N, C-alpha and C positions, 0 to 999 in steps of 0.2 A: 504494499500500499504506499502510495506517495503522500507524504505529509504536505499540508498546505500551510505556509507561514505568511502571516500578515504583519506589516510593521508600519508604524506612524507615530505621531506625537505632537504635543503642545508644550512648550517650555518657556518659562520666564521665572525670574526670582523676584519676589514681591517684597519691597521695603514698605511696610504699612505706615511708616512715618514720613515717607517721601512726599514732597509737595506736588509731584507730577503723576497723574493717572496713567496707567498703561492701556491706551485705547486700541481699538481695532486697527487703526492706521499705523500703530507702532509695531505691529507684528509683521514680519516678512514671512511669507508663506511659500514653501516649495510644494507645488501641486503634484499629484501622483504621476502625471506624464512629463514632468520636468526632468531634465537631465541631472545626473548626480553632480555635475559641476555646479548647477544652480544650487543644489542642496548643500554642497560643501561650503558655500559662502555664508551659511547660517551656523551660528555657534552650535556645536553638537551634530551638525548635519552629516559630517563624515562618518558618523557611527552607522549610518544606514548602509553604506558600502560594505562595512564590516559584517553587519547582519546579513546582507545578501550573499556575501562571499561564503559564509559559514553554511547558510541554507542551501546554496547551489552545490557546494562541495559535499553535502550530506544527501544529495539527490532530492531535495525538496522543491515544491512549486513555491515561488516567492512572489508576493504581491506587495507592491510599494504603495503606501498611503501617503497622505499629506503630512507635512511637518511645518509647524508654525513656531517662530522664535521671536521674542522681543527682548531688547536690552533691559536689564532690571530697572524698575521704577516703582511707582505706587500701585495701589489696588486697581485691578482690571474691572471696568464696568461689567455688570451682569450680562447685558445684551452682547457685548463684544466676546466675552468668554463663551457664552452658550452658542453663539454663531460658529466659533471655531470648533468647539466640542461637537456640536450637532453635525457639522460637515464631516468630521472624522468618523462619527458613528455611522453616517450614511455609507461611507466607504467600507466600513466593517460589514455592514449588512449586505452590501452589494457583492462582497468577496466570499460570502458563506457558500459552502461549509468550510470552517477554518479549524485547524488542529492546534496551531500555536500562534500566539500574539506577542509581538515584541514592541513595547511602548517605550519611546525615548522621552522622558518627562524631566522635570527639574527636581521637584520635591519640596518647593517652597513658594508655590503659586497660590495667591489669594485673590478671589473675585467677590464682587458685591453678592451676598447671598450664598457664597460658596467659600467657606473658610479653609477647606482642604480640597483643592481642585484635583489633585492627583488621585485621592480616593474616589471622588465623584467620577472621574473618567474611568477608573478601573471598574467600579460597580456597573457603570452603563455598558461598558464593553462586555463584562461578564454576563450581564443580562442577555446580550445578543448572541454571544458565542456558546453559552452554556457551560455547565460545570465540568464537562469532560475535556474541554480545550484547556491548554496550558498557557498561562499568561505570565510573561516575564517583564520586569520593569527596570530600565537603566536610569539611575539617579545621579545628579551632580552630588558631590559629597556635602555640599551646603544645603542639606535636605532635612525635612522632618521624617521621622519614622513612626507614625502613629499606629496603634494596634490594628485599627481598621484596615490600613494598607497592608500590613504584614499578614493578617488573617485571610484576606481575599486574594492576594497574589500567590502564585506558585513559586516564583523566584524573584528576589530583589537583590540588586547589586548596585553599589555606589563606586564612583571613582575612588581610587586610593591616594592619588597624588594632588598636592596643591602647591604650585600651579598644576592645572588639570592637563597634564601631558599624556595621560594613559586612557583617554576616553575610548578610543578605537579598540584598545586591548580589552577594556571591560566589556565593550559591546560584543566582541567575539566570545568572551567568556560566557556572557548571558545567553547568547544564541545557542551555544553548545549545550548548556545546562538545560535550557527549555526544550530543545529537540530531544535530548537524552531522556528527559522526564516524559515526553509525549510517547516514546517508544518503550517506556518502562525500564530503561537501562539504569536509571537512578530514581530515588524517591526523595525529593528535596523536603527537608524539614527545617524551618527557620526559627531561631530564637534571638531575642533582643535584650540587651542589658542597658539600662539608663545610667549613664556615667555622672549625671547630675552636674553638668558643666556647660557654660555658655562662653563662646570666644571664637577666635580665628587661630588656626594651628597650621602654619606653614610646614610642609613635610620635607623641605630641603635641609632644614636645620636639625641638629641634635637637641633634645633626645627624640624628636618626632621621627627623624629619619630611621633610627634604630627600631622604633615602635612599628612603623610601616613594614620594615623588612621582616620583623618577627611575625606580622600578620601573613606575609607571603610564605614564610617558612611553615607556618601552621597549616596552610593549605596542602602541604605534602603529607599530612597525617592521614592514615586510613579513614575513609568515610567523610572527611572534611572537604566540602565542595568549594566553599567560598567564605572569606572573612572580610567584612567591610566595617569602616568606621564612618558613620554619618556625623559630620561635624556640627550640623545645625547651622542656621542662619540667624545671627544675633538681632537683625532688624526685622524679623518676623515677630509675631506675637501669638503663636498657636500654643495650646496647652502642652503639646508634645515637643516643642522646640528645645533643641539642645543636643549635646553629643550622645550618641548611642552606638553600641557595638551590635553588629548583625552577623550572625553565623548561620551558614547553610550547611547542613549535614545530610548524608545519605541514609535515610530511614531511621535516624537515631536522634530524637528530640532531646534526650538527656545529655548526649554528648555535645549537641549544639549549645544547650543552655550552660553546660559546664565551661565550655571554652569561651562563650560570650561573657560569663561571669569573670573568668580569669583575666581576659583582656580588659574588660570594663573596670575592674578594680585597679589594674595596673595603670590604666590611662588616668583614672581619678587621682592616683597617687602622684602623678606627674603634673598636676594641674597648675602648679606655680612655675613650672619650667617650660611648658609647651605653649602657653598663651601669648599671642602677639601683643606687645605693649609699646605702642608708638611713643616717641618723645614729643613733648610740647614743641610748637613751632620755634620758639626762641632757642630752646636747648638743642633742637635738631640742626638749626642753621649755625649755631655757635660751634657745634661738633664738626659740621661740614667745613666751615671756614678754618678751624683749627688744623685741619688736615692738609690745607693748601700751602704751597703747591704740592701736588701728588702725582705719582706715576700712574696715570689713569684717572678717569672721572669719579667724582663722589656722586653717587646716585641717591637722591632723596625721594622717597615715595610719599606723595600727598594722599595718604590713605583716607582722609576724611571727605575728599571730593572724588572718590572712586566711582565712575559710572557703573562699574561692575557690581556695586553694592546698592545701586539705586540712587546715588547722588547726581546732581545735575551735570557736574563736570564743567561748571562755569565760574567757580569761586575765584576771587581775586586776592585773597589774603596773602598768599605766598608771593605772588608777582609783585604786589605793592611793596612787600618788605625787601625783596631783592632789589628793586629800584631804590628804595630808601637807603639801603646799605651800600649802594654803589657797586654792586657785584656785577662783573662782566665776564666775558667768556663762559656764559651760561646759557642753557636752553631749557625751555619748559614745554611739555606736551601732555595730553591734548586738552586744549581749552575749547569748550563747546560754545560756539557763537556763529550761527548761520548768517546773521546780518552783517557781522564784521567780514566773514568770508565773502559774502556777496560784494561788499564794498571793495575788497582787495582784488577780486577778479575784475571788477569794473575798472579799477585803476590800472592793473596790470603790474607785472614785475618791474622793479627798480623805481616805482612811483613812491612819492611821499604823500601821506594823507593824514588827516586828523580824524580819529574815530573814537567811539565809546566802546570799550572792550569789557565783556564778561559781566558778572553781577546782575543777571537779569531774572533769576528764578526765585528771589526772595532773600530774607535775612541770612540764611545759611550760605548764600553765595557771596556775601559781602557787597560793597558798593561797586558800581562800575568804574572803570578807570578811563578818564579822558586823556588820550595819548596822541602824540605825533609819532608816527611809525614809518619805517621804510618797508615796503613790500619786497622782501628778499626773493620770493618766488611763489608761484601758485601751481597746484597739482590737482587736476580734475580726477575724481574717482580714485583717491589714494587707497591702496590696500596694504594692510600690515600682515606679517607672517608670524603666527603664534607657534613657536617650536613645540613639537610633539615627539614622542619616543620614535616614531617612524614618520619623519617628514615634517610638514607644517600644516596648520590650518590657516586659510585665508580669511581675513576679517576686514570688511570694508569700512572706511572712515568717512566716505563721501568726499565732496570737494574740500581741499585743505589749502591753507595759506601760511606762509612763514612770515611773521611780522617782526621786525627788529626794532627794539627800543632800548636805549641806554646800554648797548652792548649785550643785550639778552635777546635771544631768538625765541619767539613764542609761536608754537604750532597751533593753529586754530582750525577747528573742523566744523563741517556742516552736519555731520552725524555724530551722535553721542557714542563714545567708545572709550574704554580704558586703554592704556598703553600696554601693548602685548609684544611688539617687535621693534627692531631698530629702524624699520622703514619710515617711521614717523619723523625721523631725522634725516636718514640717508636719501630719501627721495627729493630732499631739497639741497642736496650736495653737502650736507653737514656730516662730518665724521664724528660720531658721538664719543669716540675714544680720545679725541683731541680736546674735548671740552673739560673745564675744571669742574663744573657742576651741572648735573642733569636733574631736573625736577619732573617726575612722571606722576600723572594722576592714575594711580592704581594701587591696590592693596598688596598683592604678591604675584599676580600673573606676569608681571614684567620681568620676573626674576630669571626665567629660563633664557631670555635673549640678552639681558643686561649683566647678569653675574659674571660672564666670561670677560667682560671688558672693564668692570667696576674695580676701583681701588678699595672702596668700601660702600656698603649699602646702609642707609639710615631710614628707618620707618618713622614718619612724622605725622603727628595728630594735630594738625592746625584746626582752626575753627572750620566748620562745615556741616554737611547734612548727616554724615555718619559719625555718630557718638561711639567711641571705642571703649568706653567704660560702661558695661551693662548696668552698673548701679546708678547711672544717670539717665537710663532709657525708660520712659514712662510706660512700662508694660501694664496691660489690663487683663489679659487672658492666661498669660504664662504661669505655670507652677514655678514660683520664684524660690523654692527651696533648692537653689543651685549655686554653685560657685561661679562668679565671685560675689553674687548677691548675698550669700552667706558662705562661711568657710568652716570654722571650728564646729558649728552646729550641723553642717551638711555632711552626709555620708552617702557613698554610692549604694545602690540598691542591694 
């Protein structure tokens, strides 16, 4: 019997405190008939080529559904979410009968009237395909893992790496497990352990690096199919938000639970060591300047204005301070300001103009800057490359302009995107390795591209839309008995 595999998804990460709604027009949608090249331009879209490759290699019939992705922002209006969801569901119905469903979701999407979009999608798909079909879900590691999702899915897997360089690898893993479950080669049993922690945990640094490596080693144990750590997304506000260990074992729930508990307690014990703690802006810039001159650029991550976490990407706090301090031989990217980009394109390269830059989305963006700038260059349809374990993901930034002010090159974009690749500089003829200081609006995904050239990397918590201390975030629905909201009184499950 030839198995029929269907794949599709809807993905965005919802910052419920963001001032910007995630509307229908904010979603880029790859339709079922679109080429994989179109799908690859969407974050997570390359996972579908991994799904398809596994399905075809296993002799399955593969049907590609739609995939919608939006850059993280605020809550999605109900009508927008249900439009995307119902379109995907009609594709599922049209493809029946289906033996396996592979859903590429995010794990932290919130819409009006739907506080847990992933579980809603899963339940609706389950209603259509029936209990006999196997459903697997691939999640970004900044996800929630509520009991409802774990109970209704057959297999859940999250990325292991932050930066997310292993998405395609995890997609292949999910496809193999779901197909194996459909032919009864394995019997996936899933167990979850609540680590009672809130934060961001970059996996390139110790002790997180060692922890992830031990997760991989555990998957070599008999009957252990997969080990994931869902980091959680600190700017969501769901009751189940926070770090959780997920173990998938072959037919042995007790073994899955025992290993989840072991890893969960270990992770909780590392809570003071693994959590990203950005420096205040003044301290971060003081540290950067103290290292100059340096053999290689000092890279400062403006984590508080990271579009990848739902921030606008148009804050001016850092640029204003760099100008005040008289710092030159520096570059800043990406500042989201479509109006400034339009003006720069109208003026053209080498033109001098006066414009109002940034600070457009509210108090968390700071005041706009009125500047006289030189248009160093313009690039229509700039694409940055996000390094992966095997190759690169292409991420569009829209039309971009390089504006020079007081010795600082500012890369301004028409599409909101965090910095992921060196192309945000090199496309303008800037060699980032020759700069003293690089400021990138990103929390950690910049690391893969910039670590090889950086003299030092500094994480900076300037003012902005992303508050990095959970104790200062106004949660309403979260179970707050979690670190760092509490510590001595807080114990892992």
